[in-house]
N, C-alpha and C positions, 0 to 999 in steps of 0.2 A: 504494500498501500503508500509508504516511503517513497519505493524508487516511482511508484508513477505519481508521487505529488510529485517528487522532485524533474520528472518528466516536464508535467503541465509547467510550470514555473520556468524551468529550461526555454520552453517554446512556448513561451503565450505570448507572443508579438505575431509569432507566424500562424497560430490557435486563433488568433481573434482578427486576423486576415484574413483567412479560412469561411471564419464564420460571417463576415463581413462581404465578402465573394457572395456565398451562396446567397444571403439575406437580398443580395442588389438581384441575384437574377433569376429567383423567382417571385421578386415585384416587378421586374421587369419582363417577364415571362405572360404573367398575369393580369398585368395592367398597358400591355402597349402589343395591340393586333398586329402589327407587321410583323414587328419579330417574333411572335408566338406563328406567326402563319412560314414565317421562313425556317424557323427550326424545325417546324412539321415535315417541311417538307422535304428538309437534310436530312430527317431523319428516316422519312418514307423511302427515298431516293437510297441510302445506305441499305435499309431490309430489303428492297429490291432488286440491291449489286450482290447482297448473300444471297434470296433465292437464284439470282442467275448462277453464279459460281458455284452455286450447288448443283442445279443442272447440267452445269458443263463440264464438272467432275463427274458428276453421275455416267454422263453421256460418255465422256472418254474411259471408265472404268469398264462398259458395256462393250468398250471395244473389242476386248478379249475374248469375249464371247464371240462375239457376230463374225470375230475373226476365223474362229475354231468352225461357225458355219460350214465359212467359202472354204477352208479348210477340210473340210468334211467332203463337200460335192465336187473340189478338184479330183480328190480321190477316188470317187466312185464313176467320174469321168474317165480318171484314167486308167481304171479297172476294165472298161469300156471298152478305151484303144488297145491297152496289152493286152488285152485276153484276144483279143481278134486276130490270126493269124494273116488275115488277107484287109490290108487298107483299103482297097480297091471296093471292097463288099461294104465298109463303113460308109466309103464317099455315098456307094448306091441308097445305101439303107436312109441316109443324110437327106437324098434327094425325095425318096420315096416316105417321108415320116408324114403321118397322117395329123400327127398336134405339133402346134407350132407354140415357144413357151418366150414370154415377152416378161421381163424382168420389171418392178416395179418397188414402190417403197411405204410404207404404212404415214398415214397423216393423222389419222384417229384411231382408237380403237377401245371396243368397251366389251366387258366380259362381267359387269358385275350384275348384270340384266338378265329378265328370260330371256329377251330380244333383242341378239346383242348385234350390231354391224361393226364392219370398219371399214374406212375412208382408205383410198390406195391414190399415188399421181398419176393415174393412167385414165383416157376415158376413149371417148369417140376419134380424136384424132390418130389415136395409136390403133387404129380397128379393134378396140376393147366393145365388146357388145353383151346384153344379157342373156345370161344362164353360161358364159365362160367360167371353167373351172380356175379357183385359184389353190396353190399349195405355196406350203416353207420348205425349207433344205428335211424337214422331217417328218413332210407329210400334209396329208387334205390341211385346210384352212377352210374353207367356203366356197360361195357361187356368186358369180356378179347377180345383184337383180335392179341397180340400176346404173347407168353411166353420162354423163356429161358432156360435154368437148374436152373437157381438159382430167376430169377424173371420175371414180367409179364407186359403187358403193357397193360392200360383199356383205350377203348374207353370211354369219359367220356359224361355224358348225356347233357351235353356242348361241344357237337361237331353236327355240320352240318350234316354229313353223318349219328347220331345216332337216330333210330328208335325203337317205342318200342308200343305191344299194352296194350292200357290201358282203364279204364271204370270209371264209378260212382261206388262208393263204394255201394251204396244203390240199383243199378241197373244192370239188364244184357246188358247195351248200351254201343257200345263199341267204340273207335276211333282211330289211329296213332299218337302216342307222338311223337315228334318232338321240334329242338330248332332252332329259325330262325336268332342264333346268335346276339341280342341286348341287352339284359337286362339278367345277369348272375343270376339272382334273380328266372325268371322264363322260361318257358318252353309252347307251344304250345299242345292244344291236338284238330286235327282235323277229319271230317267225323262223328262228332257224331251225331245220326238223331238228326233234330229239334223239333222232338213230343217229345225226354226226357226231363221229370222233372228234371230241374237243377234251381240250386240256388248260389248266393255266398256264399261261404265259405265251399262249400259242398267236400267231400273227395273223391281226386283220387288215385286210385290203379292201380297196375298191374294185366291185363285181365286174364292171366293163360293159356293164347290161344297158347302161345308158350314154348320151353321147358326148356328155359334159368329161371325164375324166378315164382316161385311160384306163386300160386295165391292171390290177397289182400297185394300184397306188398306193403308200403305206399309210394306215387310220389310226394304226395302234398293238394295244397288245390284250391277251384278254386278262381280266383280272378277277372274273367267279361268273358260273353262272348256276341257274335254276330253271326246273322247268314253268311256265306258265300256267292260269287259272282250266285251261284247257287242257292240259297235261298232255298236250302233242306239238309243242311246241318250246324252246330254249328261248329264256330274256339274259343275255350275255352284259356283263357289266366290263365294258373296256377302258383301257389307262390310256389316253392320249400319247403317240408321237410325240406331237408341237407343243410346247408349252404355249399355251394364247396369252399368256399374259405378258410374254416378252417377243415378239416377233415385230422385228423393222424390214427387210427385205424379203419379197413374197415374189411370186412368179404366176401370170396370167395361163392359163391352158388353152389353147386355142383349137379348133376341131376343124382341120381344114377338108374336111367332108359334110360340114354337118348342112348345107343348103340340098345338098344332091342328098344326104339320107332323110332328111326332113319333107321333102320331096314324093318320095312312097309313102309318106302317110296323107297326104290331103287326097 
């Protein structure tokens, strides 16, 4: 206690200065509108700058994850190239491809609602149209449902209105894929015949019975399954292969034969 008293006595002038400065600043802030607005604007600028810096750091830290995805894609492409013994055959396959792939970037992504959508930076001028499929490096993401000149909206796989034909990778047994609106990491596959040989961890892919996605595009992996109420079909819980909360670079799939195929239904 004595040391505290000695300290106050030794520094009484400095302490008095700080007290008077604090009082003067408080009076100036409370009774001078101009100065108050200046201080508030300065504090808002500092806070917004901090948020901006935080966003930049977060984006920078995410580069490692995005770079890993690009590396994985390059590895897959190299596997295709180096596993082919005939380069001419590769060129021929490229020329005869039924699907084109167009790279795009996510502008907006929702995943907390029951009807989620994604906005991307490609539109009609990029030949993007309704019903084009959309995938990430890891699998199915959604389907284009609206397009303007420069942008498109994707109905996410995490949307209660989303439906897709899907199957077990090593089987010809098909079901209907949808989302029940509960878990953002899981979707459901219904109407799968109960006779099918299914195991936890099995791969689920696109069935190829629509004109939207090619056959065997990855969707996810079997997490659990049970008989439905009719006891004739299975209901399968699927863990998505794509992290829908962390998507940035997407690919639009365009079927080059869509007009000819649709003409058969007219």
